[in-house]
DSSP file (Angstrom, degrees, kcal/mol; ACC not computed):
  #  RESIDUE AA STRUCTURE BP1 BP2  ACC     N-H-->O    O-->H-N    N-H-->O    O-->H-N    TCO  KAPPA ALPHA  PHI   PSI    X-CA   Y-CA   Z-CA
    1    1 A X              0   0    0      0, 0.0     7,-0.0     0, 0.0     6,-0.0   0.000 360.0 360.0 360.0 127.7   82.7  113.6   85.8
    2    2 A X    >   -     0   0    0      1,-0.1     3,-1.2     4,-0.0     0, 0.0  -0.267 360.0-108.1 -75.2 163.7   79.4  114.5   87.3
    3    3 A X  T 3  S+     0   0    0      1,-0.3    -1,-0.1     3,-0.0     0, 0.0   0.842 118.4  36.0 -58.9 -37.3   78.3  117.9   88.4
    4    4 A X  T 3  S+     0   0    0      2,-0.1    -1,-0.3     0, 0.0     2,-0.1   0.242  87.8 127.1-104.9  12.7   78.6  117.1   92.1
    5    5 A X    <   -     0   0    0     -3,-1.2     2,-0.5     1,-0.0     5,-0.1  -0.388  51.6-141.5 -70.1 146.6   81.6  114.8   92.0
    6    6 A X  B >   -A    9   0A   0      3,-0.5     3,-1.5    -2,-0.1    -2,-0.1  -0.962  55.4 -61.5-110.3 122.6   84.5  115.5   94.2
    7    7 A X  T 3  S-     0   0    0     -2,-0.5    71,-0.1     1,-0.3    70,-0.1  -0.025 107.1 -29.8  35.1-129.3   87.9  114.8   92.6
    8    8 A X  T 3  S+     0   0    0     69,-0.5     2,-0.3    -3,-0.1    -1,-0.3   0.444 101.9 118.6 -95.3   0.6   88.2  111.2   91.6
    9    9 A X  B <   -A    6   0A   0     -3,-1.5    -3,-0.5    68,-0.8     2,-0.1  -0.502  54.0-144.9 -74.4 128.0   86.0  109.6   94.3
   10   10 A X     >  -     0   0    0     -2,-0.3     4,-2.4     1,-0.1     5,-0.2  -0.471  22.9-113.9 -86.5 162.8   83.0  107.8   93.0
   11   11 A X  H  > S+     0   0    0      1,-0.2     4,-2.4     2,-0.2     5,-0.2   0.865 118.9  54.5 -61.2 -36.2   79.7  107.7   94.8
   12   12 A X  H  > S+     0   0    0      2,-0.2     4,-2.3     1,-0.2    -1,-0.2   0.910 108.7  47.6 -64.5 -42.7   80.1  104.0   95.4
   13   13 A X  H  > S+     0   0    0      2,-0.2     4,-2.5     1,-0.2    -2,-0.2   0.918 111.0  51.7 -64.3 -42.8   83.5  104.6   97.1
   14   14 A X  H  X S+     0   0    0     -4,-2.4     4,-2.5     1,-0.2    -2,-0.2   0.920 110.8  47.3 -60.8 -44.9   82.0  107.4   99.2
   15   15 A X  H  X S+     0   0    0     -4,-2.4     4,-2.7     2,-0.2    -1,-0.2   0.897 110.9  52.3 -63.8 -40.1   79.1  105.1  100.3
   16   16 A X  H  X S+     0   0    0     -4,-2.3     4,-2.3     2,-0.2    -2,-0.2   0.906 111.0  47.4 -62.7 -41.2   81.6  102.3  101.1
   17   17 A X  H  X S+     0   0    0     -4,-2.5     4,-2.3     2,-0.2    -2,-0.2   0.918 112.3  48.9 -65.9 -43.2   83.7  104.7  103.2
   18   18 A X  H  X S+     0   0    0     -4,-2.5     4,-1.9     2,-0.2    -2,-0.2   0.910 112.2  49.0 -63.2 -42.0   80.6  106.0  105.1
   19   19 A X  H  X S+     0   0    0     -4,-2.7     4,-2.2     1,-0.2    -1,-0.2   0.909 111.0  50.4 -61.9 -42.0   79.4  102.4  105.7
   20   20 A X  H  X S+     0   0    0     -4,-2.3     4,-2.7     1,-0.2    -2,-0.2   0.878 106.6  53.9 -67.4 -36.9   82.9  101.5  107.0
   21   21 A X  H  X S+     0   0    0     -4,-2.3     4,-2.3     2,-0.2    -1,-0.2   0.905 108.5  50.3 -62.4 -39.9   82.9  104.5  109.4
   22   22 A X  H  X S+     0   0    0     -4,-1.9     4,-2.0     2,-0.2    -2,-0.2   0.915 111.0  48.9 -63.4 -42.1   79.6  103.3  110.8
   23   23 A X  H  X S+     0   0    0     -4,-2.2     4,-2.4     1,-0.2    -2,-0.2   0.914 111.6  49.2 -62.5 -43.0   81.1   99.8  111.3
   24   24 A X  H  X S+     0   0    0     -4,-2.7     4,-2.8     1,-0.2    -1,-0.2   0.878 107.6  54.7 -64.8 -37.3   84.2  101.2  113.0
   25   25 A X  H  X S+     0   0    0     -4,-2.3     4,-2.4     2,-0.2    -1,-0.2   0.913 109.7  46.9 -61.9 -42.7   82.0  103.3  115.3
   26   26 A X  H  X S+     0   0    0     -4,-2.0     4,-2.3     2,-0.2    -2,-0.2   0.911 112.3  49.8 -65.2 -42.5   80.1  100.2  116.4
   27   27 A X  H  X S+     0   0    0     -4,-2.4     4,-2.9     2,-0.2    -2,-0.2   0.912 110.6  50.9 -60.7 -42.6   83.4   98.4  116.9
   28   28 A X  H  X S+     0   0    0     -4,-2.8     4,-2.8     2,-0.2     5,-0.2   0.928 109.7  49.0 -62.3 -46.3   84.7  101.3  118.9
   29   29 A X  H  X S+     0   0    0     -4,-2.4     4,-2.3     2,-0.2    -1,-0.2   0.917 113.2  47.7 -59.8 -43.7   81.7  101.4  121.1
   30   30 A X  H  X S+     0   0    0     -4,-2.3     4,-2.5     2,-0.2    -2,-0.2   0.931 113.4  47.1 -62.9 -46.7   81.9   97.6  121.7
   31   31 A X  H  X S+     0   0    0     -4,-2.9     4,-2.5     2,-0.2    -2,-0.2   0.885 111.9  49.9 -65.4 -38.8   85.6   97.8  122.5
   32   32 A X  H  X S+     0   0    0     -4,-2.8     4,-2.6     2,-0.2    -1,-0.2   0.902 110.7  50.7 -65.2 -39.7   85.2  100.7  124.9
   33   33 A X  H  X S+     0   0    0     -4,-2.3     4,-2.6    -5,-0.2    -2,-0.2   0.917 111.3  48.0 -61.4 -43.7   82.4   98.8  126.6
   34   34 A X  H  X S+     0   0    0     -4,-2.5     4,-2.8     2,-0.2    -2,-0.2   0.901 111.3  50.7 -63.2 -41.5   84.6   95.8  127.0
   35   35 A X  H  X S+     0   0    0     -4,-2.5     4,-2.3     2,-0.2    -2,-0.2   0.919 112.2  46.9 -63.1 -44.2   87.4   98.0  128.3
   36   36 A X  H  X S+     0   0    0     -4,-2.6     4,-2.5     2,-0.2    -2,-0.2   0.922 113.2  48.0 -62.9 -44.9   85.1   99.5  130.9
   37   37 A X  H  X S+     0   0    0     -4,-2.6     4,-2.6     1,-0.2    -2,-0.2   0.916 111.7  50.2 -62.7 -43.4   83.7   96.1  131.9
   38   38 A X  H  X S+     0   0    0     -4,-2.8     4,-2.4     1,-0.2    -1,-0.2   0.910 111.1  49.5 -60.6 -43.0   87.2   94.7  132.2
   39   39 A X  H  X S+     0   0    0     -4,-2.3     4,-2.5     2,-0.2    -2,-0.2   0.911 111.1  48.6 -64.0 -43.7   88.3   97.7  134.3
   40   40 A X  H  X S+     0   0    0     -4,-2.5     4,-2.4     2,-0.2    -2,-0.2   0.919 111.9  49.3 -63.3 -43.9   85.3   97.4  136.7
   41   41 A X  H  X S+     0   0    0     -4,-2.6     4,-1.4     1,-0.2    -2,-0.2   0.916 112.3  47.8 -61.7 -43.2   85.9   93.6  137.1
   42   42 A X  H  X>S+     0   0    0     -4,-2.4     5,-1.9     1,-0.2     4,-0.9   0.899 110.9  51.6 -65.1 -39.4   89.6   94.2  137.9
   43   43 A X  H  <5S+     0   0    0     -4,-2.5     3,-0.5     1,-0.2    -2,-0.2   0.901 107.8  51.7 -63.9 -40.0   88.7   97.0  140.4
   44   44 A X  H  <5S+     0   0    0     -4,-2.4    -1,-0.2     1,-0.2    -2,-0.2   0.810 111.5  47.6 -67.6 -27.7   86.2   94.7  142.1
   45   45 A X  H  <5S-     0   0    0     -4,-1.4    -1,-0.2     2,-0.2    -2,-0.2   0.611 111.0-125.6 -85.0 -13.7   89.0   92.0  142.4
   46   46 A X  T  <5S+     0   0    0     -4,-0.9     2,-0.3    -3,-0.5    -3,-0.2   0.680  77.9  90.5  77.8  18.1   91.4   94.6  143.7
   47   47 A X      < -     0   0    0     -5,-1.9     2,-0.4     2,-0.0    -2,-0.2  -0.996  58.6-151.2-146.7 142.7   94.1   93.9  141.0
   48   48 A X        -     0   0    0     -2,-0.3     2,-0.9    -3,-0.1     3,-0.1  -0.922   8.8-149.6-117.3 136.2   94.7   95.3  137.6
   49   49 A X     >  -     0   0    0     -2,-0.4     4,-2.3     1,-0.2     5,-0.2  -0.840  14.8-172.6-101.5  94.8   96.4   93.6  134.7
   50   50 A X  H  > S+     0   0    0     -2,-0.9     4,-2.9     1,-0.2     5,-0.2   0.845  80.9  57.6 -59.9 -35.4   98.0   96.5  132.9
   51   51 A X  H  > S+     0   0    0      2,-0.2     4,-2.5     1,-0.2    -1,-0.2   0.947 109.3  44.1 -61.4 -48.3   99.0   94.4  129.9
   52   52 A X  H  > S+     0   0    0      1,-0.2     4,-2.3     2,-0.2    -2,-0.2   0.910 115.1  48.9 -63.6 -42.1   95.4   93.4  129.2
   53   53 A X  H  X S+     0   0    0     -4,-2.3     4,-2.5     1,-0.2    -1,-0.2   0.913 112.2  48.7 -63.4 -42.1   94.1   96.9  129.8
   54   54 A X  H  X S+     0   0    0     -4,-2.9     4,-2.5    -5,-0.2    -2,-0.2   0.900 110.5  50.8 -65.2 -41.1   96.8   98.3  127.5
   55   55 A X  H  X S+     0   0    0     -4,-2.5     4,-1.5    -5,-0.2    -1,-0.2   0.922 112.4  46.4 -62.7 -43.6   96.1   95.8  124.7
   56   56 A X  H  X S+     0   0    0     -4,-2.3     4,-1.4     1,-0.2    -2,-0.2   0.908 113.4  48.7 -66.0 -41.9   92.3   96.6  124.9
   57   57 A X  H  X S+     0   0    0     -4,-2.5     4,-2.2     1,-0.2    -1,-0.2   0.882 106.9  56.8 -65.0 -37.3   93.0  100.4  124.8
   58   58 A X  H  X S+     0   0    0     -4,-2.5     4,-2.4     1,-0.2    -1,-0.2   0.849 102.6  55.5 -63.0 -33.9   95.4   99.9  121.9
   59   59 A X  H  X S+     0   0    0     -4,-1.5     4,-2.1     2,-0.2    -1,-0.2   0.905 107.2  49.2 -63.9 -40.9   92.6   98.3  119.9
   60   60 A X  H  X S+     0   0    0     -4,-1.4     4,-2.6     2,-0.2    -2,-0.2   0.918 110.9  49.9 -64.1 -43.5   90.4  101.4  120.5
   61   61 A X  H  X S+     0   0    0     -4,-2.2     4,-2.5     1,-0.2    -2,-0.2   0.908 109.0  52.4 -61.8 -42.2   93.3  103.6  119.3
   62   62 A X  H  X S+     0   0    0     -4,-2.4     4,-2.0     1,-0.2    -1,-0.2   0.914 110.6  47.3 -60.2 -44.0   93.7  101.5  116.2
   63   63 A X  H  X S+     0   0    0     -4,-2.1     4,-2.6     2,-0.2    -2,-0.2   0.917 111.0  52.0 -63.7 -43.9   90.0  101.8  115.4
   64   64 A X  H  X S+     0   0    0     -4,-2.6     4,-2.6     1,-0.2    -2,-0.2   0.910 108.9  50.1 -59.7 -43.5   90.1  105.6  116.0
   65   65 A X  H  X S+     0   0    0     -4,-2.5     4,-2.2     2,-0.2    -1,-0.2   0.903 111.1  48.4 -64.2 -40.7   93.1  106.0  113.6
   66   66 A X  H  X S+     0   0    0     -4,-2.0     4,-2.3     2,-0.2    -1,-0.2   0.921 112.2  48.8 -65.4 -42.2   91.4  104.0  110.9
   67   67 A X  H  X S+     0   0    0     -4,-2.6     4,-2.7     1,-0.2    -2,-0.2   0.900 110.3  51.7 -63.4 -40.3   88.2  106.1  111.3
   68   68 A X  H  X S+     0   0    0     -4,-2.6     4,-2.2     2,-0.2    -1,-0.2   0.906 109.4  50.4 -62.0 -41.2   90.2  109.3  111.2
   69   69 A X  H  X S+     0   0    0     -4,-2.2     4,-2.2     2,-0.2    -2,-0.2   0.922 112.2  45.9 -63.2 -44.9   91.9  108.1  107.9
   70   70 A X  H  X S+     0   0    0     -4,-2.3     4,-2.3     2,-0.2    -2,-0.2   0.900 110.5  53.2 -67.3 -39.9   88.6  107.3  106.3
   71   71 A X  H  X S+     0   0    0     -4,-2.7     4,-2.7     1,-0.2    -1,-0.2   0.907 108.6  51.1 -60.5 -40.1   87.1  110.6  107.5
   72   72 A X  H  X S+     0   0    0     -4,-2.2     4,-2.7     1,-0.2     6,-0.2   0.920 107.9  52.6 -61.3 -42.9   90.0  112.4  105.9
   73   73 A X  H  X>S+     0   0    0     -4,-2.2     5,-2.2     1,-0.2     4,-0.7   0.893 110.9  46.8 -60.2 -40.4   89.4  110.5  102.7
   74   74 A X  H ><5S+     0   0    0     -4,-2.3     3,-0.5     3,-0.2    -2,-0.2   0.928 113.8  47.4 -66.6 -45.0   85.7  111.6  102.7
   75   75 A X  H 3<5S+     0   0    0     -4,-2.7    -2,-0.2     1,-0.2    -1,-0.2   0.883 118.9  39.5 -63.8 -39.3   86.7  115.2  103.4
   76   76 A X  H 3<5S-     0   0    0     -4,-2.7    -1,-0.2    -5,-0.2    -2,-0.2   0.459 108.1-120.7 -93.0  -1.3   89.3  115.3  100.7
   77   77 A X  T <<5 +     0   0    0     -4,-0.7   -68,-0.8    -3,-0.5   -69,-0.5   0.829  50.4 171.9  68.2  32.0   87.4  113.3   98.1
   78   78 A X      < -     0   0    0     -5,-2.2    -1,-0.2    -6,-0.2     2,-0.1  -0.403  30.7-121.8 -75.3 150.2   90.1  110.6   98.0
   79   79 A X     >  -     0   0    0    -70,-0.1     4,-2.2    -2,-0.1     5,-0.2  -0.402  28.9-106.3 -79.8 166.6   89.6  107.4   96.1
   80   80 A X  H  > S+     0   0    0      1,-0.2     4,-2.5     2,-0.2     5,-0.2   0.878 122.9  53.8 -61.1 -37.1   89.9  104.0   97.9
   81   81 A X  H  > S+     0   0    0      2,-0.2     4,-2.1     1,-0.2    -1,-0.2   0.917 108.9  47.4 -63.7 -43.6   93.3  103.5   96.2
   82   82 A X  H  > S+     0   0    0      1,-0.2     4,-2.1     2,-0.2    -2,-0.2   0.881 111.6  51.5 -64.4 -37.6   94.6  106.9   97.4
   83   83 A X  H  X S+     0   0    0     -4,-2.2     4,-2.4     2,-0.2    -2,-0.2   0.904 108.6  50.4 -65.5 -42.6   93.3  106.0  100.9
   84   84 A X  H  X S+     0   0    0     -4,-2.5     4,-2.4     2,-0.2    -2,-0.2   0.891 108.7  52.6 -62.5 -39.6   95.1  102.6  100.8
   85   85 A X  H  X S+     0   0    0     -4,-2.1     4,-2.1     2,-0.2     6,-0.2   0.915 109.8  48.8 -62.2 -42.7   98.3  104.4   99.8
   86   86 A X  H  X>S+     0   0    0     -4,-2.1     4,-1.2     1,-0.2     6,-1.1   0.915 111.0  50.1 -62.1 -43.1   98.0  106.8  102.7
   87   87 A X  H  <5S+     0   0    0     -4,-2.4     3,-0.3     1,-0.2    -2,-0.2   0.912 111.5  48.2 -63.4 -42.2   97.4  103.9  105.1
   88   88 A X  H  <5S+     0   0    0     -4,-2.4    -1,-0.2     1,-0.2    -2,-0.2   0.876 112.9  47.8 -65.8 -37.4  100.5  102.0  103.8
   89   89 A X  H  <5S-     0   0    0     -4,-2.1    -1,-0.2    -5,-0.2    -2,-0.2   0.673 104.3-129.6 -78.4 -16.2  102.7  105.1  104.1
   90   90 A X  T ><5S+     0   0    0     -4,-1.2     3,-0.7    -3,-0.3     4,-0.4   0.488  75.7 119.4  80.2   2.1  101.5  105.8  107.6
   91   91 A X  T 3 <S+     0   0    0     -5,-0.9     3,-0.2    -6,-0.2    -4,-0.2   0.760  73.3  44.6 -72.4 -25.6  100.8  109.4  106.5
   92   92 A X  T 3  S+     0   0    0     -6,-1.1    -1,-0.2     1,-0.2   -20,-0.1   0.369  89.9  83.8-102.5   6.3   97.1  109.3  107.3
   93   93 A X    <   -     0   0    0     -3,-0.7    -1,-0.2    -7,-0.3    -2,-0.1   0.738  66.9-178.1 -86.0 -21.3   97.1  107.6  110.6
   94   94 A X        -     0   0    0     -4,-0.4     2,-0.4    -3,-0.2    -2,-0.1   0.242  28.2 -90.5  52.2 176.8   97.8  110.7  112.8
   95   95 A X              0   0    0      1,-0.1    -1,-0.1   -30,-0.0   -34,-0.0  -0.954 360.0 360.0-127.1 149.9   98.2  110.5  116.5
   96   96 A X              0   0    0     -2,-0.4    -1,-0.1     0, 0.0    -2,-0.0   0.321 360.0 360.0-121.1 360.0   95.7  110.8  119.3
């Protein structure tokens, strides 16, 4: 165990988590942009498809929950295996 190691998390795992959070952030921005564009288009047509809007919003929520879980893993020094266990159990998904 190195001097600056946090629990069982390796530097490689930490970098992978940080990279994945950046990817999720980009996905979130794209999905929010799509949601906004969809909303503007629907407003200009004067009709809203709540199902489509809800599905798009649910994608953003899903991304947020995954990012929150990974951020928790980084903060707590969890390994990827521990993070996967949390995701499977639903314990790390939190609510927004």
